[in-house]
FITI-950018 format. One line per 2 residues: number of its first residue (from 1); for each residue x, y, z of N, C-alpha, C. Coordinates in pm, whole numbers, plus 50000, padded with zeros to 5 digits. Last residue first. Layout:
FITI-950018
NUM) X/Y/Z/X/Y/Z/X/Y/Z ~ ...
//
This chain:
FITI-950018
62) 54378/88243/29381/54347/88079/29360/54388/88053/29530 ~ 54440/88534/29319/54293/88466/29403/54255/88289/29424
60) 54736/88562/29309/54641/88569/29462/54486/88534/29434 ~ 54677/88494/28991/54753/88418/29115/54746/88428/29260
58) 54513/88727/28936/54460/88545/28906/54570/88470/28980 ~ 54771/88905/28987/54619/88937/29042/54573/88756/29033
56) 54954/88830/28789/54986/88813/28970/54847/88811/29007 ~ 54857/88826/28575/54865/88745/28628/54876/88718/28763
54) 54826/89160/28555/54701/89016/28595/54678/88871/28596 ~ 55089/89224/28573/54943/89237/28674/54870/89104/28701
52) 55170/89127/28374/55210/89117/28443/55121/89069/28512 ~ 54947/89298/28154/54968/89158/28159/54979/89103/28249
50) 55026/89554/28179/54869/89496/28251/54867/89373/28291 ~ 55316/89504/28117/55255/89527/28270/55109/89471/28269
48) 55265/89468/27849/55370/89385/27942/55283/89423/28089 ~ 55168/89700/27753/55100/89556/27767/55134/89455/27840
46) 55363/89903/27783/55215/89872/27868/55121/89781/27886 ~ 55521/89843/27635/55546/89797/27781/55445/89809/27838
44) 55389/89877/27373/55436/89744/27435/55474/89701/27570 ~ 55371/90134/27385/55273/90077/27394/55277/89901/27447
42) 55627/90228/27398/55521/90260/27563/55449/90186/27544 ~ 55700/90133/27145/55712/90041/27271/55694/90103/27408
40) 55486/90298/27022/55564/90146/26991/55553/90075/27080 ~ 55665/90536/27063/55457/90510/27063/55468/90379/27069
38) 55891/90484/26930/55795/90530/27104/55703/90476/27087 ~ 55786/90464/26616/55855/90359/26720/55886/90363/26896
36) 55684/90730/26639/55568/90618/26612/55643/90494/26726 ~ 55922/90842/26652/55829/90915/26713/55716/90783/26706
34) 56064/90786/26485/56120/90803/26541/56013/90778/26621 ~ 55957/90834/26237/55972/90756/26254/56008/90704/26413
32) 55952/91189/26248/55851/91117/26271/55882/90967/26297 ~ 56294/91142/26188/56220/91170/26325/56080/91169/26358
30) 56323/91080/25948/56416/90999/26061/56364/91063/26208 ~ 56173/91256/25795/56114/91132/25790/56189/91029/25925
28) 56131/91570/25967/56210/91488/25889/56163/91326/25930 ~ 55809/91731/26058/55935/91651/26052/56003/91629/25995
26) 55663/92036/25921/55624/91857/25936/55769/91830/25974 ~ 55583/92274/26155/55621/92206/25993/55648/92067/26072
24) 55408/92270/26355/55470/92404/26242/55490/92349/26117 ~ 55216/91949/26316/55342/92008/26423/55306/92168/26341
22) 54969/91797/26312/54952/91932/26362/55124/92006/26389 ~ 55077/91549/26251/55044/91624/26164/55043/91806/26172
20) 55235/91462/26471/55284/91465/26393/55259/91570/26288 ~ 54962/91396/26623/55081/91538/26697/55166/91571/26561
18) 54822/91242/26438/54772/91365/26493/54889/91492/26544 ~ 55004/91052/26565/55009/91069/26414/54947/91152/26366
16) 54985/90976/26762/55067/91016/26713/55070/91096/26609 ~ 54665/90920/26770/54721/91005/26834/54842/91068/26773
14) 54665/90687/26662/54566/90838/26587/54654/90924/26632 ~ 54738/90412/26685/54804/90518/26671/54751/90680/26635
12) 54533/90266/26619/54552/90286/26742/54706/90381/26800 ~ 54446/90297/26399/54379/90411/26431/54403/90388/26625
10) 54728/90273/26174/54658/90207/26279/54573/90335/26291 ~ 54917/90473/25940/54902/90427/26063/54773/90363/26106
8) 54921/90579/25725/54916/90475/25730/54918/90396/25843 ~ 54962/90828/25695/54823/90823/25665/54853/90649/25665
6) 55194/90850/25787/55128/90873/25941/54982/90835/25867 ~ 55341/90836/25584/55334/90766/25722/55259/90767/25807
4) 55296/91016/25423/55266/90877/25373/55264/90711/25532 ~ 55400/91206/25519/55201/91215/25531/55217/91080/25481
2) 55639/91153/25513/55610/91177/25637/55491/91165/25656 ~ 55666/91227/25238/55707/91051/25273/55622/91043/25417
//
């Protein structure tokens, strides 16, 4: 199941997929899924911060 999870990831998640695949032993499914969810959450936060910074800079230019 872990390999199916990793193989179904998009290119945006290639790094976390590679980390999971290259573990000494494959983690249990729940741990692999948790790793992907944490990465997804971190990406969403980075996107939100970037959008907020862009909005702030655009407001200052006006």
